[in-house]
All heavy atoms as TSV, in Angstrom:
chain	resi	resn	atom	element	x	y	z
A	1	MET	N	N	-135.533	35.815	-82.555
A	1	MET	CA	C	-134.396	35.063	-82.033
A	1	MET	C	C	-134.819	33.622	-81.738
A	1	MET	O	O	-135.847	33.395	-81.146
A	1	MET	CB	C	-133.867	35.788	-80.790
A	1	MET	CG	C	-132.646	35.142	-80.254
A	1	MET	SD	S	-132.008	36.206	-78.985
A	1	MET	CE	C	-131.621	35.050	-77.754
A	2	LEU	N	N	-133.998	32.648	-82.135
A	2	LEU	CA	C	-134.268	31.279	-81.884
A	2	LEU	C	C	-133.643	30.905	-80.557
A	2	LEU	O	O	-132.547	31.317	-80.234
A	2	LEU	CB	C	-133.772	30.428	-82.992
A	2	LEU	CG	C	-134.370	30.622	-84.370
A	2	LEU	CD1	C	-133.637	29.789	-85.449
A	2	LEU	CD2	C	-135.853	30.290	-84.393
A	3	GLY	N	N	-134.232	30.005	-79.882
A	3	GLY	CA	C	-133.724	29.501	-78.594
A	3	GLY	C	C	-134.456	28.335	-78.165
A	3	GLY	O	O	-135.577	27.991	-78.599
A	4	VAL	N	N	-133.862	27.639	-77.173
A	4	VAL	CA	C	-134.477	26.500	-76.597
A	4	VAL	C	C	-134.453	26.684	-75.100
A	4	VAL	O	O	-133.436	27.029	-74.510
A	4	VAL	CB	C	-133.652	25.181	-76.887
A	4	VAL	CG1	C	-134.199	23.994	-76.153
A	4	VAL	CG2	C	-133.612	24.949	-78.384
A	5	PRO	N	N	-135.589	26.526	-74.437
A	5	PRO	CA	C	-135.563	26.674	-72.964
A	5	PRO	C	C	-134.743	25.622	-72.304
A	5	PRO	O	O	-134.610	24.530	-72.795
A	5	PRO	CB	C	-137.133	26.497	-72.649
A	5	PRO	CG	C	-137.828	26.300	-73.836
A	5	PRO	CD	C	-136.881	26.244	-74.974
A	6	GLU	N	N	-134.156	26.027	-71.221
A	6	GLU	CA	C	-133.248	25.099	-70.480
A	6	GLU	C	C	-133.943	23.874	-70.056
A	6	GLU	O	O	-133.377	22.790	-69.945
A	6	GLU	CB	C	-132.635	25.839	-69.320
A	6	GLU	CG	C	-131.491	25.114	-68.698
A	6	GLU	CD	C	-130.716	25.903	-67.633
A	6	GLU	OE1	O	-130.729	27.174	-67.778
A	6	GLU	OE2	O	-130.165	25.309	-66.722
A	7	SER	N	N	-135.285	23.948	-69.873
A	7	SER	CA	C	-136.020	22.765	-69.462
A	7	SER	C	C	-136.058	21.689	-70.533
A	7	SER	O	O	-136.309	20.543	-70.207
A	7	SER	CB	C	-137.442	23.169	-69.062
A	7	SER	OG	O	-138.108	23.743	-70.160
A	8	ASP	N	N	-135.795	22.059	-71.791
A	8	ASP	CA	C	-135.898	21.062	-72.890
A	8	ASP	C	C	-134.522	20.387	-73.109
A	8	ASP	O	O	-134.465	19.469	-73.939
A	8	ASP	CB	C	-136.246	21.774	-74.134
A	8	ASP	CG	C	-137.757	21.962	-74.232
A	8	ASP	OD1	O	-138.512	21.404	-73.413
A	8	ASP	OD2	O	-138.175	22.749	-75.127
A	9	TYR	N	N	-133.475	20.794	-72.418
A	9	TYR	CA	C	-132.131	20.185	-72.600
A	9	TYR	C	C	-132.104	18.666	-72.347
A	9	TYR	O	O	-131.459	17.925	-73.051
A	9	TYR	CB	C	-131.092	20.840	-71.765
A	9	TYR	CG	C	-130.684	22.240	-72.179
A	9	TYR	CD1	C	-129.893	23.021	-71.333
A	9	TYR	CD2	C	-131.196	22.779	-73.330
A	9	TYR	CE1	C	-129.520	24.295	-71.704
A	9	TYR	CE2	C	-130.871	24.089	-73.673
A	9	TYR	CZ	C	-130.077	24.871	-72.832
A	9	TYR	OH	O	-129.685	26.121	-73.264
A	10	ASP	N	N	-132.834	18.227	-71.328
A	10	ASP	CA	C	-132.897	16.802	-71.016
A	10	ASP	C	C	-134.150	16.141	-71.432
A	10	ASP	O	O	-134.396	14.979	-71.083
A	10	ASP	CB	C	-132.709	16.623	-69.486
A	10	ASP	CG	C	-131.300	17.026	-69.059
A	10	ASP	OD1	O	-130.359	16.776	-69.840
A	10	ASP	OD2	O	-131.131	17.542	-67.945
A	11	ARG	N	N	-135.018	16.788	-72.176
A	11	ARG	CA	C	-136.295	16.205	-72.686
A	11	ARG	C	C	-135.973	15.280	-73.872
A	11	ARG	O	O	-135.137	15.613	-74.682
A	11	ARG	CB	C	-137.182	17.373	-73.120
A	11	ARG	CG	C	-138.576	16.907	-73.377
A	11	ARG	CD	C	-139.468	18.079	-73.603
A	11	ARG	NE	N	-140.244	17.757	-74.782
A	11	ARG	CZ	C	-140.796	18.688	-75.587
A	11	ARG	NH1	N	-140.581	19.923	-75.419
A	11	ARG	NH2	N	-141.518	18.314	-76.591
A	12	THR	N	N	-136.675	14.206	-73.872
A	12	THR	CA	C	-136.487	13.230	-74.959
A	12	THR	C	C	-137.602	13.427	-75.935
A	12	THR	O	O	-138.618	13.992	-75.663
A	12	THR	CB	C	-136.426	11.776	-74.441
A	12	THR	OG1	O	-137.688	11.533	-73.821
A	12	THR	CG2	C	-135.307	11.540	-73.506
A	13	GLY	N	N	-137.419	12.812	-77.160
A	13	GLY	CA	C	-138.457	12.782	-78.118
A	13	GLY	C	C	-138.544	13.994	-79.062
A	13	GLY	O	O	-139.566	14.200	-79.737
A	14	LEU	N	N	-137.428	14.796	-79.138
A	14	LEU	CA	C	-137.461	15.981	-80.031
A	14	LEU	C	C	-136.940	15.655	-81.382
A	14	LEU	O	O	-136.825	16.480	-82.246
A	14	LEU	CB	C	-136.589	17.077	-79.394
A	14	LEU	CG	C	-137.087	17.664	-78.098
A	14	LEU	CD1	C	-136.109	18.737	-77.570
A	14	LEU	CD2	C	-138.485	18.295	-78.265
A	15	SER	N	N	-136.680	14.411	-81.684
A	15	SER	CA	C	-136.201	13.969	-83.020
A	15	SER	C	C	-137.383	13.569	-83.871
A	15	SER	O	O	-138.506	13.430	-83.374
A	15	SER	CB	C	-135.223	12.842	-82.903
A	15	SER	OG	O	-135.808	11.683	-82.356
A	16	SER	N	N	-137.161	13.298	-85.132
A	16	SER	CA	C	-138.213	12.910	-86.029
A	16	SER	C	C	-138.208	11.399	-86.237
A	16	SER	O	O	-138.248	10.922	-87.366
A	16	SER	CB	C	-138.073	13.682	-87.400
A	16	SER	OG	O	-136.775	13.378	-87.888
A	17	TYR	N	N	-138.224	10.686	-85.169
A	17	TYR	CA	C	-138.245	9.207	-85.229
A	17	TYR	C	C	-139.480	8.772	-85.987
A	17	TYR	O	O	-140.561	9.348	-85.739
A	17	TYR	CB	C	-138.160	8.627	-83.803
A	17	TYR	CG	C	-137.999	7.149	-83.768
A	17	TYR	CD1	C	-136.716	6.584	-83.982
A	17	TYR	CD2	C	-138.976	6.305	-83.490
A	17	TYR	CE1	C	-136.528	5.234	-83.909
A	17	TYR	CE2	C	-138.818	4.959	-83.453
A	17	TYR	CZ	C	-137.621	4.429	-83.631
A	17	TYR	OH	O	-137.364	3.095	-83.624
A	18	PRO	N	N	-139.555	7.778	-86.808
A	18	PRO	CA	C	-138.550	6.780	-87.128
A	18	PRO	C	C	-137.589	7.198	-88.253
A	18	PRO	O	O	-136.739	6.398	-88.533
A	18	PRO	CB	C	-139.430	5.578	-87.567
A	18	PRO	CG	C	-140.559	6.224	-88.282
A	18	PRO	CD	C	-140.828	7.520	-87.530
A	19	TYR	N	N	-137.700	8.331	-88.766
A	19	TYR	CA	C	-136.785	8.714	-89.855
A	19	TYR	C	C	-135.629	9.495	-89.367
A	19	TYR	O	O	-134.817	9.968	-90.121
A	19	TYR	CB	C	-137.580	9.530	-90.927
A	19	TYR	CG	C	-138.760	8.740	-91.444
A	19	TYR	CD1	C	-140.053	9.109	-91.143
A	19	TYR	CD2	C	-138.527	7.636	-92.250
A	19	TYR	CE1	C	-141.121	8.339	-91.612
A	19	TYR	CE2	C	-139.587	6.947	-92.760
A	19	TYR	CZ	C	-140.895	7.268	-92.386
A	19	TYR	OH	O	-141.916	6.532	-92.915
A	20	GLY	N	N	-135.587	9.735	-88.085
A	20	GLY	CA	C	-134.466	10.499	-87.497
A	20	GLY	C	C	-133.784	9.687	-86.408
A	20	GLY	O	O	-133.581	8.479	-86.524
A	21	SER	N	N	-133.527	10.357	-85.340
A	21	SER	CA	C	-132.785	9.699	-84.206
A	21	SER	C	C	-133.744	8.893	-83.361
A	21	SER	O	O	-134.983	8.893	-83.579
A	21	SER	CB	C	-132.116	10.743	-83.381
A	21	SER	OG	O	-131.198	11.517	-84.115
A	22	ASP	N	N	-133.158	8.272	-82.360
A	22	ASP	CA	C	-133.976	7.507	-81.353
A	22	ASP	C	C	-134.797	8.462	-80.518
A	22	ASP	O	O	-134.329	9.527	-80.163
A	22	ASP	CB	C	-132.995	6.697	-80.500
A	22	ASP	CG	C	-133.698	5.787	-79.521
A	22	ASP	OD1	O	-134.944	5.676	-79.601
A	22	ASP	OD2	O	-133.058	5.110	-78.766
A	23	THR	N	N	-136.027	8.128	-80.157
A	23	THR	CA	C	-136.831	9.001	-79.401
A	23	THR	C	C	-136.358	9.129	-77.943
A	23	THR	O	O	-136.823	10.081	-77.278
A	23	THR	CB	C	-138.306	8.448	-79.379
A	23	THR	OG1	O	-138.326	7.168	-78.882
A	23	THR	CG2	C	-138.903	8.575	-80.776
A	24	ASP	N	N	-135.497	8.292	-77.518
A	24	ASP	CA	C	-135.014	8.391	-76.160
A	24	ASP	C	C	-133.772	9.245	-76.109
A	24	ASP	O	O	-133.277	9.529	-75.025
A	24	ASP	CB	C	-134.618	6.982	-75.597
A	24	ASP	CG	C	-135.865	6.131	-75.377
A	24	ASP	OD1	O	-136.902	6.715	-75.168
A	24	ASP	OD2	O	-135.730	4.905	-75.503
A	25	GLU	N	N	-133.315	9.767	-77.200
A	25	GLU	CA	C	-132.092	10.625	-77.214
A	25	GLU	C	C	-132.487	12.029	-76.725
A	25	GLU	O	O	-133.474	12.611	-77.105
A	25	GLU	CB	C	-131.568	10.705	-78.667
A	25	GLU	CG	C	-130.183	11.114	-78.770
A	25	GLU	CD	C	-129.690	10.872	-80.171
A	25	GLU	OE1	O	-130.449	10.643	-81.134
A	25	GLU	OE2	O	-128.413	10.924	-80.351
A	26	THR	N	N	-131.620	12.590	-75.886
A	26	THR	CA	C	-131.867	13.904	-75.327
A	26	THR	C	C	-131.490	14.971	-76.344
A	26	THR	O	O	-130.670	14.752	-77.243
A	26	THR	CB	C	-131.124	14.116	-74.052
A	26	THR	OG1	O	-129.715	14.106	-74.280
A	26	THR	CG2	C	-131.496	13.109	-72.993
A	27	PHE	N	N	-132.039	16.163	-76.138
A	27	PHE	CA	C	-131.728	17.292	-77.041
A	27	PHE	C	C	-130.248	17.601	-77.039
A	27	PHE	O	O	-129.669	17.878	-78.037
A	27	PHE	CB	C	-132.548	18.547	-76.638
A	27	PHE	CG	C	-132.338	19.732	-77.453
A	27	PHE	CD1	C	-132.798	19.784	-78.713
A	27	PHE	CD2	C	-131.577	20.744	-76.918
A	27	PHE	CE1	C	-132.595	20.913	-79.505
A	27	PHE	CE2	C	-131.285	21.926	-77.697
A	27	PHE	CZ	C	-131.870	21.972	-79.010
A	28	THR	N	N	-129.697	17.598	-75.838
A	28	THR	CA	C	-128.212	17.867	-75.727
A	28	THR	C	C	-127.411	16.921	-76.549
A	28	THR	O	O	-126.444	17.346	-77.263
A	28	THR	CB	C	-127.833	17.819	-74.244
A	28	THR	OG1	O	-128.690	18.674	-73.509
A	28	THR	CG2	C	-126.402	18.260	-74.071
A	29	SER	N	N	-127.678	15.641	-76.578
A	29	SER	CA	C	-126.909	14.681	-77.349
A	29	SER	C	C	-127.155	14.865	-78.827
A	29	SER	O	O	-126.254	14.626	-79.625
A	29	SER	CB	C	-127.236	13.306	-76.895
A	29	SER	OG	O	-128.602	12.945	-77.188
A	30	ILE	N	N	-128.311	15.258	-79.223
A	30	ILE	CA	C	-128.555	15.598	-80.645
A	30	ILE	C	C	-127.772	16.758	-81.076
A	30	ILE	O	O	-127.121	16.721	-82.176
A	30	ILE	CB	C	-130.103	15.826	-80.895
A	30	ILE	CG1	C	-130.916	14.583	-80.630
A	30	ILE	CG2	C	-130.339	16.341	-82.314
A	30	ILE	CD1	C	-132.392	14.747	-80.645
A	31	VAL	N	N	-127.709	17.839	-80.313
A	31	VAL	CA	C	-126.894	18.999	-80.639
A	31	VAL	C	C	-125.439	18.584	-80.704
A	31	VAL	O	O	-124.700	19.052	-81.595
A	31	VAL	CB	C	-127.173	20.175	-79.673
A	31	VAL	CG1	C	-126.226	21.319	-79.850
A	31	VAL	CG2	C	-128.650	20.669	-79.786
A	32	TRP	N	N	-124.974	17.825	-79.741
A	32	TRP	CA	C	-123.563	17.429	-79.681
A	32	TRP	C	C	-123.185	16.667	-80.993
A	32	TRP	O	O	-122.198	16.868	-81.598
A	32	TRP	CB	C	-123.244	16.575	-78.505
A	32	TRP	CG	C	-121.817	16.103	-78.450
A	32	TRP	CD1	C	-120.789	16.807	-77.918
A	32	TRP	CD2	C	-121.341	14.903	-79.021
A	32	TRP	NE1	N	-119.637	16.092	-78.107
A	32	TRP	CE2	C	-119.905	14.906	-78.792
A	32	TRP	CE3	C	-121.888	13.852	-79.698
A	32	TRP	CZ2	C	-119.105	13.910	-79.241
A	32	TRP	CZ3	C	-121.050	12.808	-80.115
A	32	TRP	CH2	C	-119.699	12.844	-79.894
A	33	TRP	N	N	-124.090	15.750	-81.371
A	33	TRP	CA	C	-123.802	14.933	-82.575
A	33	TRP	C	C	-123.810	15.782	-83.812
A	33	TRP	O	O	-122.971	15.567	-84.708
A	33	TRP	CB	C	-124.850	13.803	-82.699
A	33	TRP	CG	C	-124.598	12.956	-83.885
A	33	TRP	CD1	C	-125.279	12.919	-85.082
A	33	TRP	CD2	C	-123.463	12.052	-84.079
A	33	TRP	NE1	N	-124.714	12.066	-85.931
A	33	TRP	CE2	C	-123.603	11.526	-85.375
A	33	TRP	CE3	C	-122.440	11.650	-83.290
A	33	TRP	CZ2	C	-122.706	10.581	-85.887
A	33	TRP	CZ3	C	-121.547	10.697	-83.802
A	33	TRP	CH2	C	-121.677	10.188	-85.082
A	34	GLN	N	N	-124.764	16.702	-83.985
A	34	GLN	CA	C	-124.803	17.564	-85.097
A	34	GLN	C	C	-123.537	18.401	-85.230
A	34	GLN	O	O	-122.992	18.619	-86.265
A	34	GLN	CB	C	-126.048	18.481	-85.091
A	34	GLN	CG	C	-127.300	17.760	-85.333
A	34	GLN	CD	C	-127.395	17.107	-86.688
A	34	GLN	OE1	O	-126.929	17.665	-87.688
A	34	GLN	NE2	N	-127.910	15.863	-86.746
A	35	ASN	N	N	-123.072	18.931	-84.054
A	35	ASN	CA	C	-121.821	19.744	-84.008
A	35	ASN	C	C	-120.711	18.829	-84.462
A	35	ASN	O	O	-119.788	19.344	-85.270
A	35	ASN	CB	C	-121.630	20.256	-82.595
A	35	ASN	CG	C	-120.423	21.173	-82.528
A	35	ASN	OD1	O	-120.270	22.025	-83.413
A	35	ASN	ND2	N	-119.637	21.099	-81.472
A	36	HIS	N	N	-120.609	17.646	-84.031
A	36	HIS	CA	C	-119.544	16.711	-84.419
A	36	HIS	C	C	-119.570	16.481	-85.913
A	36	HIS	O	O	-118.533	16.487	-86.594
A	36	HIS	CB	C	-119.764	15.390	-83.635
A	36	HIS	CG	C	-118.778	14.293	-84.027
A	36	HIS	ND1	N	-117.500	14.238	-83.640
A	36	HIS	CD2	C	-118.982	13.214	-84.802
A	36	HIS	CE1	C	-116.888	13.199	-84.137
A	36	HIS	NE2	N	-117.769	12.534	-84.880
A	37	GLU	N	N	-120.756	16.223	-86.506
A	37	GLU	CA	C	-120.798	15.998	-87.936
A	37	GLU	C	C	-120.463	17.242	-88.781
A	37	GLU	O	O	-119.732	17.130	-89.747
A	37	GLU	CB	C	-122.264	15.595	-88.263
A	37	GLU	CG	C	-122.620	14.221	-87.819
A	37	GLU	CD	C	-121.877	13.105	-88.615
A	37	GLU	OE1	O	-121.752	13.213	-89.802
A	37	GLU	OE2	O	-121.264	12.304	-87.982
A	38	ILE	N	N	-120.850	18.440	-88.317
A	38	ILE	CA	C	-120.483	19.660	-89.003
A	38	ILE	C	C	-118.958	19.841	-89.019
A	38	ILE	O	O	-118.372	20.135	-90.068
A	38	ILE	CB	C	-121.201	20.860	-88.452
A	38	ILE	CG1	C	-122.674	20.802	-88.754
A	38	ILE	CG2	C	-120.602	22.170	-88.953
A	38	ILE	CD1	C	-123.573	21.770	-88.011
A	39	LEU	N	N	-118.348	19.652	-87.854
A	39	LEU	CA	C	-116.862	19.777	-87.818
A	39	LEU	C	C	-116.187	18.753	-88.666
A	39	LEU	O	O	-115.233	19.035	-89.367
A	39	LEU	CB	C	-116.389	19.686	-86.310
A	39	LEU	CG	C	-116.766	20.807	-85.450
A	39	LEU	CD1	C	-116.434	20.494	-83.988
A	39	LEU	CD2	C	-116.019	22.088	-85.829
A	40	HIS	N	N	-116.690	17.505	-88.605
A	40	HIS	CA	C	-116.021	16.478	-89.321
A	40	HIS	C	C	-116.099	16.639	-90.837
A	40	HIS	O	O	-115.057	16.618	-91.611
A	40	HIS	CB	C	-116.730	15.121	-88.986
A	40	HIS	CG	C	-116.335	13.946	-89.852
A	40	HIS	ND1	N	-115.187	13.199	-89.531
A	40	HIS	CD2	C	-116.822	13.411	-90.973
A	40	HIS	CE1	C	-115.071	12.252	-90.463
A	40	HIS	NE2	N	-116.074	12.376	-91.321
A	41	HIS	N	N	-117.293	16.999	-91.344
A	41	HIS	CA	C	-117.389	17.217	-92.794
A	41	HIS	C	C	-116.804	18.523	-93.209
A	41	HIS	O	O	-116.334	18.628	-94.349
A	41	HIS	CB	C	-118.888	17.125	-93.244
A	41	HIS	CG	C	-119.445	15.777	-93.050
A	41	HIS	ND1	N	-118.972	14.655	-93.787
A	41	HIS	CD2	C	-120.398	15.227	-92.179
A	41	HIS	CE1	C	-119.689	13.580	-93.379
A	41	HIS	NE2	N	-120.512	13.900	-92.458
A	42	GLY	N	N	-116.809	19.503	-92.377
A	42	GLY	CA	C	-116.099	20.779	-92.685
A	42	GLY	C	C	-114.616	20.555	-92.876
A	42	GLY	O	O	-113.992	21.116	-93.715
A	43	ALA	N	N	-114.023	19.715	-91.994
A	43	ALA	CA	C	-112.636	19.364	-92.118
A	43	ALA	C	C	-112.318	18.604	-93.408
A	43	ALA	O	O	-111.335	18.866	-94.131
A	43	ALA	CB	C	-112.148	18.526	-90.926
A	44	GLU	N	N	-113.217	17.707	-93.875
A	44	GLU	CA	C	-113.017	17.036	-95.097
A	44	GLU	C	C	-113.098	17.971	-96.271
A	44	GLU	O	O	-112.301	17.947	-97.214
A	44	GLU	CB	C	-114.128	15.940	-95.266
A	44	GLU	CG	C	-113.998	14.769	-94.425
A	44	GLU	CD	C	-115.147	13.809	-94.512
A	44	GLU	OE1	O	-116.287	14.253	-94.978
A	44	GLU	OE2	O	-114.979	12.603	-94.317
A	45	ILE	N	N	-114.030	18.924	-96.244
A	45	ILE	CA	C	-114.137	19.950	-97.322
A	45	ILE	C	C	-112.853	20.784	-97.375
A	45	ILE	O	O	-112.316	21.059	-98.450
A	45	ILE	CB	C	-115.404	20.760	-97.126
A	45	ILE	CG1	C	-116.587	19.929	-97.325
A	45	ILE	CG2	C	-115.360	21.986	-97.972
A	45	ILE	CD1	C	-117.913	20.555	-96.876
A	46	ALA	N	N	-112.359	21.214	-96.190
A	46	ALA	CA	C	-111.176	22.052	-96.123
A	46	ALA	C	C	-109.961	21.248	-96.699
A	46	ALA	O	O	-109.119	21.837	-97.413
A	46	ALA	CB	C	-110.883	22.463	-94.741
A	47	LEU	N	N	-109.830	19.963	-96.381
A	47	LEU	CA	C	-108.777	19.165	-96.886
A	47	LEU	C	C	-108.790	19.106	-98.439
A	47	LEU	O	O	-107.807	19.286	-99.117
A	47	LEU	CB	C	-108.792	17.766	-96.298
A	47	LEU	CG	C	-107.847	16.750	-96.890
A	47	LEU	CD1	C	-106.387	17.156	-96.554
A	47	LEU	CD2	C	-108.123	15.354	-96.457
A	48	LEU	N	N	-109.945	18.787	-98.962
A	48	LEU	CA	C	-110.096	18.712	-100.396
A	48	LEU	C	C	-109.890	20.026	-101.094
A	48	LEU	O	O	-109.240	20.078	-102.139
A	48	LEU	CB	C	-111.514	18.174	-100.748
A	48	LEU	CG	C	-111.761	16.724	-100.338
A	48	LEU	CD1	C	-113.250	16.282	-100.593
A	48	LEU	CD2	C	-110.855	15.807	-101.086
A	49	ARG	N	N	-110.338	21.098	-100.518
A	49	ARG	CA	C	-110.058	22.432	-101.025
A	49	ARG	C	C	-108.576	22.726	-101.114
A	49	ARG	O	O	-108.053	23.210	-102.108
A	49	ARG	CB	C	-110.728	23.518	-100.212
A	49	ARG	CG	C	-110.516	24.906	-100.631
A	49	ARG	CD	C	-110.754	25.898	-99.498
A	49	ARG	NE	N	-109.787	25.674	-98.445
A	49	ARG	CZ	C	-110.004	26.000	-97.216
A	49	ARG	NH1	N	-111.137	26.596	-96.827
A	49	ARG	NH2	N	-109.104	25.699	-96.266
A	50	ASP	N	N	-107.834	22.413	-100.028
A	50	ASP	CA	C	-106.416	22.608	-99.953
A	50	ASP	C	C	-105.644	21.750	-100.997
A	50	ASP	O	O	-104.738	22.190	-101.616
A	50	ASP	CB	C	-105.870	22.363	-98.545
A	50	ASP	CG	C	-106.404	23.446	-97.597
A	50	ASP	OD1	O	-106.929	24.433	-97.987
A	50	ASP	OD2	O	-106.230	23.160	-96.331
A	51	LEU	N	N	-106.068	20.486	-101.084
A	51	LEU	CA	C	-105.395	19.606	-102.068
A	51	LEU	C	C	-105.645	20.113	-103.479
A	51	LEU	O	O	-104.748	20.052	-104.363
A	51	LEU	CB	C	-105.978	18.191	-101.909
A	51	LEU	CG	C	-105.523	17.415	-100.625
A	51	LEU	CD1	C	-106.193	16.100	-100.560
A	51	LEU	CD2	C	-103.984	17.315	-100.599
A	52	PHE	N	N	-106.845	20.545	-103.769
A	52	PHE	CA	C	-107.157	21.071	-105.103
A	52	PHE	C	C	-106.380	22.314	-105.355
A	52	PHE	O	O	-105.851	22.496	-106.500
A	52	PHE	CB	C	-108.662	21.311	-105.247
A	52	PHE	CG	C	-109.100	21.836	-106.535
A	52	PHE	CD1	C	-109.193	21.006	-107.627
A	52	PHE	CD2	C	-109.385	23.178	-106.811
A	52	PHE	CE1	C	-109.595	21.426	-108.933
A	52	PHE	CE2	C	-109.774	23.637	-108.035
A	52	PHE	CZ	C	-109.804	22.750	-109.081
A	53	ALA	N	N	-106.271	23.221	-104.432
A	53	ALA	CA	C	-105.549	24.466	-104.604
A	53	ALA	C	C	-104.035	24.246	-104.837
A	53	ALA	O	O	-103.391	24.975	-105.541
A	53	ALA	CB	C	-105.754	25.381	-103.385
A	54	ARG	N	N	-103.537	23.110	-104.261
A	54	ARG	CA	C	-102.136	22.809	-104.415
A	54	ARG	C	C	-101.865	22.230	-105.847
A	54	ARG	O	O	-100.716	22.210	-106.258
A	54	ARG	CB	C	-101.683	21.833	-103.397
A	54	ARG	CG	C	-100.275	21.431	-103.376
A	54	ARG	CD	C	-99.699	21.292	-102.073
A	54	ARG	NE	N	-98.265	21.086	-102.283
A	54	ARG	CZ	C	-97.495	20.732	-101.322
A	54	ARG	NH1	N	-97.975	20.558	-100.090
A	54	ARG	NH2	N	-96.216	20.562	-101.504
A	55	GLY	N	N	-102.842	21.752	-106.476
A	55	GLY	CA	C	-102.732	21.213	-107.810
A	55	GLY	C	C	-101.998	19.845	-107.888
A	55	GLY	O	O	-101.118	19.637	-108.679
A	56	GLY	N	N	-102.454	18.973	-107.039
A	56	GLY	CA	C	-101.895	17.629	-107.013
A	56	GLY	C	C	-102.022	16.854	-108.294
A	56	GLY	O	O	-102.719	17.303	-109.215
A	57	THR	N	N	-101.332	15.725	-108.413
A	57	THR	CA	C	-101.439	14.927	-109.609
A	57	THR	C	C	-102.771	14.232	-109.724
A	57	THR	O	O	-103.411	13.919	-108.733
A	57	THR	CB	C	-100.330	13.855	-109.647
A	57	THR	OG1	O	-100.460	13.052	-108.533
A	57	THR	CG2	C	-98.951	14.534	-109.619
A	58	ARG	N	N	-103.176	13.912	-110.887
A	58	ARG	CA	C	-104.410	13.140	-111.122
A	58	ARG	C	C	-104.233	11.661	-111.069
A	58	ARG	O	O	-103.133	11.195	-111.507
A	58	ARG	CB	C	-105.024	13.505	-112.473
A	58	ARG	CG	C	-105.474	14.924	-112.569
A	58	ARG	CD	C	-106.129	15.201	-113.875
A	58	ARG	NE	N	-106.529	16.533	-113.925
A	58	ARG	CZ	C	-107.501	16.969	-114.693
A	58	ARG	NH1	N	-108.153	16.205	-115.511
A	58	ARG	NH2	N	-107.828	18.237	-114.756
A	59	ILE	N	N	-105.123	10.990	-110.551
A	59	ILE	CA	C	-105.054	9.518	-110.496
A	59	ILE	C	C	-105.754	8.988	-111.716
A	59	ILE	O	O	-106.893	9.334	-112.082
A	59	ILE	CB	C	-105.712	8.950	-109.249
A	59	ILE	CG1	C	-104.997	9.511	-108.012
A	59	ILE	CG2	C	-105.716	7.464	-109.214
A	59	ILE	CD1	C	-105.688	9.108	-106.714
A	60	ARG	N	N	-105.061	8.080	-112.446
A	60	ARG	CA	C	-105.741	7.541	-113.703
A	60	ARG	C	C	-106.139	6.127	-113.511
A	60	ARG	O	O	-105.689	5.325	-112.839
A	60	ARG	CB	C	-104.743	7.607	-114.877
A	60	ARG	CG	C	-104.459	9.062	-115.195
A	60	ARG	CD	C	-103.605	9.131	-116.346
A	60	ARG	NE	N	-103.279	10.551	-116.531
A	60	ARG	CZ	C	-102.712	11.088	-117.596
A	60	ARG	NH1	N	-102.426	10.243	-118.538
A	60	ARG	NH2	N	-102.434	12.287	-117.671
């Protein structure tokens, strides 16, 4: 089972800086941002899926 101890929620430096987030960012804010991105892109995929299933006109 995967888990994060509660003591790490406010710990900084859990990102892969310089290729990731800022090292001062807390674990909670990283998780919040990832959740936001998953929801955002999932909604885009659902919209495109629904538009494709409806069989809209093609743009030329």
